[in-house]
C-alpha positions as CSV (number, residue, x, y, z in Angstrom):
1,X,-16.2,-5.1,11.0
2,X,-16.2,-6.7,7.3
3,X,-12.8,-7.2,6.0
4,X,-12.4,-6.5,2.2
5,X,-12.0,-9.4,-0.4
6,X,-8.6,-8.4,-2.1
7,X,-9.3,-10.0,-5.3
8,X,-6.9,-7.7,-7.2
9,X,-3.9,-9.4,-5.5
10,X,-4.1,-12.3,-8.2
11,X,-2.3,-10.1,-10.7
12,X,0.9,-7.9,-9.9
13,X,0.2,-4.5,-8.6
14,X,2.0,-1.1,-9.4
15,X,3.5,0.2,-6.2
16,X,3.3,3.9,-5.2
17,X,5.8,6.6,-6.3
18,X,4.8,6.7,-10.0
19,X,2.0,9.0,-9.9
20,X,1.3,11.3,-6.9
21,X,-1.4,13.6,-8.3
22,X,-3.5,11.3,-10.6
23,X,-2.2,12.8,-13.8
24,X,-1.4,9.5,-15.2
25,X,-4.3,7.7,-13.6
26,X,-6.1,6.8,-17.0
27,X,-2.8,5.4,-18.6
28,X,-1.7,3.6,-15.5
29,X,-5.1,2.0,-14.7
30,X,-5.4,0.7,-18.3
31,X,-2.2,-1.4,-18.4
32,X,-3.4,-4.4,-16.8
33,X,-2.1,-4.2,-13.2
34,X,-4.2,-5.8,-10.5
35,X,-3.9,-2.5,-8.7
36,X,-2.2,0.9,-9.0
37,X,-1.1,2.6,-5.9
38,X,-1.0,6.4,-6.0
39,X,1.2,8.6,-3.7
40,X,2.3,8.6,-1.1
41,X,0.5,11.8,-0.6
42,X,0.0,14.2,2.3
43,X,-3.1,16.3,3.1
44,X,-1.3,19.6,2.2
45,X,1.0,20.1,-0.8
46,X,4.6,19.6,-0.2
47,X,6.9,21.4,-2.6
48,X,8.8,19.1,-4.6
49,X,7.0,16.0,-3.2
50,X,3.3,16.1,-4.0
51,X,0.6,18.4,-4.8
52,X,-1.6,17.5,-1.8
53,X,-4.6,15.2,-1.4
54,X,-7.4,17.4,-2.8
55,X,-5.7,17.4,-6.3
56,X,-5.3,13.6,-6.3
57,X,-8.9,12.9,-5.0
58,X,-10.4,15.3,-7.6
59,X,-8.7,13.7,-10.5
60,X,-9.5,10.1,-9.3
61,X,-13.2,11.1,-8.6
62,X,-13.4,12.0,-12.4
63,X,-12.7,8.3,-13.5
64,X,-15.4,5.9,-14.8
65,X,-14.9,2.9,-12.1
66,X,-18.0,1.0,-13.1
67,X,-16.4,-1.7,-15.3
68,X,-16.3,-5.2,-13.8
69,X,-12.8,-6.6,-13.1
70,X,-11.3,-3.1,-13.1
71,X,-7.9,-2.4,-11.6
72,X,-8.2,-1.4,-8.1
73,X,-7.0,2.0,-6.8
74,X,-4.7,2.1,-3.9
75,X,-3.7,5.4,-2.2
76,X,-0.6,5.7,0.1
77,X,-0.7,8.1,2.8
78,X,2.6,9.9,3.6
79,X,3.7,12.4,6.3
80,X,4.8,15.9,6.0
81,X,8.4,16.8,6.8
82,X,7.5,18.3,10.0
83,X,5.6,15.2,11.3
84,X,6.2,13.8,14.8
85,X,5.2,10.6,16.3
86,X,2.4,12.6,18.1
87,X,1.0,14.0,14.8
88,X,1.1,10.7,12.7
89,X,-2.5,9.8,13.8
90,X,-4.0,13.2,12.8
91,X,-2.3,13.2,9.1
92,X,-3.4,9.5,8.7
93,X,-6.9,9.9,9.8
94,X,-7.5,13.0,7.7
95,X,-6.1,11.2,4.7
96,X,-8.2,8.2,5.1
97,X,-11.4,10.2,5.4
98,X,-10.3,12.3,2.3
99,X,-9.7,9.3,0.0
100,X,-12.4,7.1,1.2
101,X,-14.8,7.8,-1.7
102,X,-12.3,6.9,-4.5
103,X,-9.9,4.2,-3.0
104,X,-10.2,0.4,-2.9
105,X,-7.4,0.3,-0.4
106,X,-5.4,2.8,1.7
107,X,-1.8,2.2,2.7
108,X,0.0,3.8,5.6
109,X,3.5,4.4,4.3
110,X,6.2,3.5,6.9
111,X,8.7,2.4,4.2
112,X,9.9,5.8,2.9
113,X,13.1,6.8,4.5
114,X,11.7,9.8,6.0
115,X,9.0,7.8,7.8
116,X,11.1,4.8,8.9
117,X,12.0,6.8,12.0
118,X,8.6,6.3,13.3
119,X,9.5,2.5,13.7
120,X,12.1,3.4,16.4
121,X,11.5,1.9,19.7
122,X,11.0,5.3,21.3
123,X,8.0,6.0,19.1
124,X,6.4,2.6,19.5
125,X,3.7,3.6,21.9
126,X,2.7,6.6,19.8
127,X,2.7,4.4,16.6
128,X,0.7,1.5,18.2
129,X,-1.9,4.1,19.4
130,X,-2.1,5.8,15.9
131,X,-2.7,2.3,14.2
132,X,-5.5,1.5,16.6
133,X,-7.1,5.0,16.0
134,X,-6.8,4.7,12.3
135,X,-8.5,1.3,12.5
136,X,-11.3,2.6,14.5
137,X,-11.7,5.5,12.0
138,X,-11.9,3.1,9.2
139,X,-14.6,1.1,11.0
140,X,-16.7,4.3,11.5
141,X,-16.4,5.1,7.8
142,X,-17.4,1.7,6.7
143,X,-20.7,2.1,8.6
144,X,-21.8,4.2,5.7
145,X,-21.8,1.0,3.6
146,X,-18.5,1.3,1.7
147,X,-15.6,-0.8,2.6
148,X,-12.0,0.2,1.9
149,X,-9.1,-2.2,2.6
150,X,-6.5,-0.8,5.1
151,X,-2.8,-1.7,4.6
152,X,0.5,-0.8,6.1
153,X,3.8,-0.7,4.0
154,X,7.1,-1.2,5.8
155,X,10.5,-2.9,5.5
156,X,10.6,-6.7,5.8
157,X,13.0,-6.6,8.7
158,X,10.7,-4.4,10.8
159,X,7.4,-6.1,10.0
160,X,7.4,-8.8,12.8
161,X,7.4,-6.2,15.6
162,X,3.9,-4.9,14.4
163,X,2.2,-8.0,13.6
164,X,0.3,-8.2,16.8
165,X,-1.0,-4.7,16.6
166,X,-2.0,-5.0,12.9
167,X,-3.9,-8.2,13.7
168,X,-5.7,-6.8,16.7
169,X,-6.7,-3.8,14.4
170,X,-8.0,-6.1,11.5
171,X,-5.7,-4.6,9.0
172,X,-6.4,-6.3,5.7
173,X,-2.9,-6.1,4.3
174,X,0.8,-5.8,5.1
175,X,3.1,-4.7,2.3
176,X,6.6,-5.6,3.0
177,X,9.7,-4.3,1.2
178,X,12.1,-7.1,0.6
179,X,15.8,-6.4,0.6
180,X,17.7,-6.6,-2.7
181,X,19.9,-9.6,-1.7
182,X,20.2,-12.2,1.0
183,X,17.6,-14.7,2.2
184,X,14.7,-12.6,0.8
185,X,12.0,-15.2,0.3
186,X,12.9,-17.5,3.4
187,X,12.6,-14.5,5.5
188,X,9.3,-13.7,3.9
189,X,8.1,-17.3,4.6
190,X,9.1,-17.0,8.2
191,X,7.1,-13.9,8.4
192,X,4.0,-15.3,6.9
193,X,4.1,-18.4,9.1
194,X,3.7,-16.1,12.2
195,X,0.8,-14.0,11.1
196,X,-3.0,-14.4,10.8
197,X,-3.3,-11.2,8.6
198,X,-5.4,-11.7,5.5
199,X,-2.6,-10.8,3.0
200,X,1.1,-10.2,2.9
201,X,2.2,-8.4,-0.2
202,X,5.8,-8.4,-1.3
203,X,7.7,-5.6,-3.1
204,X,11.3,-5.1,-3.7
205,X,13.3,-6.4,-6.7
206,X,10.4,-8.4,-8.1
207,X,11.9,-8.8,-11.7
208,X,11.0,-12.1,-13.2
209,X,8.3,-14.9,-13.1
210,X,10.8,-16.8,-10.9
211,X,10.6,-13.9,-8.3
212,X,6.7,-13.8,-8.5
213,X,6.7,-17.7,-8.0
214,X,9.1,-17.4,-5.2
215,X,7.2,-14.7,-3.3
216,X,3.8,-16.7,-3.6
217,X,5.7,-19.9,-2.7
218,X,6.8,-18.1,0.5
219,X,3.2,-17.3,1.2
220,X,2.6,-13.8,-0.3
221,X,-0.8,-13.2,-1.4
222,X,0.4,-10.7,-4.0
223,X,3.3,-8.7,-5.3
224,X,3.9,-5.2,-6.6
225,X,6.6,-3.8,-8.8
226,X,8.1,-0.2,-8.9
227,X,11.8,-0.2,-10.3
228,X,10.7,-2.6,-13.1
229,X,8.1,-0.3,-14.3
230,X,10.4,2.5,-14.2
231,X,12.9,0.8,-16.4
232,X,10.5,-0.9,-18.7
233,X,7.1,0.7,-18.6
234,X,4.1,-1.4,-19.5
235,X,6.4,-4.1,-20.8
236,X,7.2,-5.1,-17.1
237,X,4.0,-7.2,-17.1
238,X,5.3,-9.3,-20.1
239,X,8.6,-9.6,-18.3
240,X,6.8,-11.1,-15.3
241,X,5.0,-13.5,-17.5
242,X,1.7,-11.8,-17.2
243,X,-0.5,-11.1,-20.3
244,X,-1.5,-7.4,-20.6
245,X,-5.3,-7.1,-20.7
């Protein structure tokens, strides 16, 4: 398989959770982020959570994506409330196929509180099987000539346990959620030192140019922001020392 060049990681990205239905796509994609992640989204609508995958894909498919150097589109795949370890794979594979025409990267969300339960030891066999199956699905879709990067998002403290599987499956990116305090960047550096994955992306209390520099010094290929954007909007890029384009 051909892995994707993640050129958008040179600039901070906007993490998922801001726009789950594409209604703010034009606005967010025009702010100057390297990437904007939409979602997390489930295949079917979940009341109070998201409007379902079809709504998001329809809106994103209407965008003009021909401009060079454009902001990359990421889409986070969630899980419905009734999901079990055995149904993970079906939801993820259906989501991957649905967003393939409009996404630059797809992220399997294991960081949300509702989804962290799938990281428990008793679900490890099902989770590993699901990751292998999703990667195989990605490879089949890519045979049509369009490559989309595949990522997993999870807490930093859990990431080491899945490195071997993600490497075997040729995932392009691991997005790790840093804790708000403690040895955040030394722990990130230890993780980076143990993996051959193409890209580790850091999110979690990235609030200043120093945080960005520390993350990159620890080996992160990129960073994403969420809370900083909620608090400051588009001004957050200036706060990070990034010129808005």
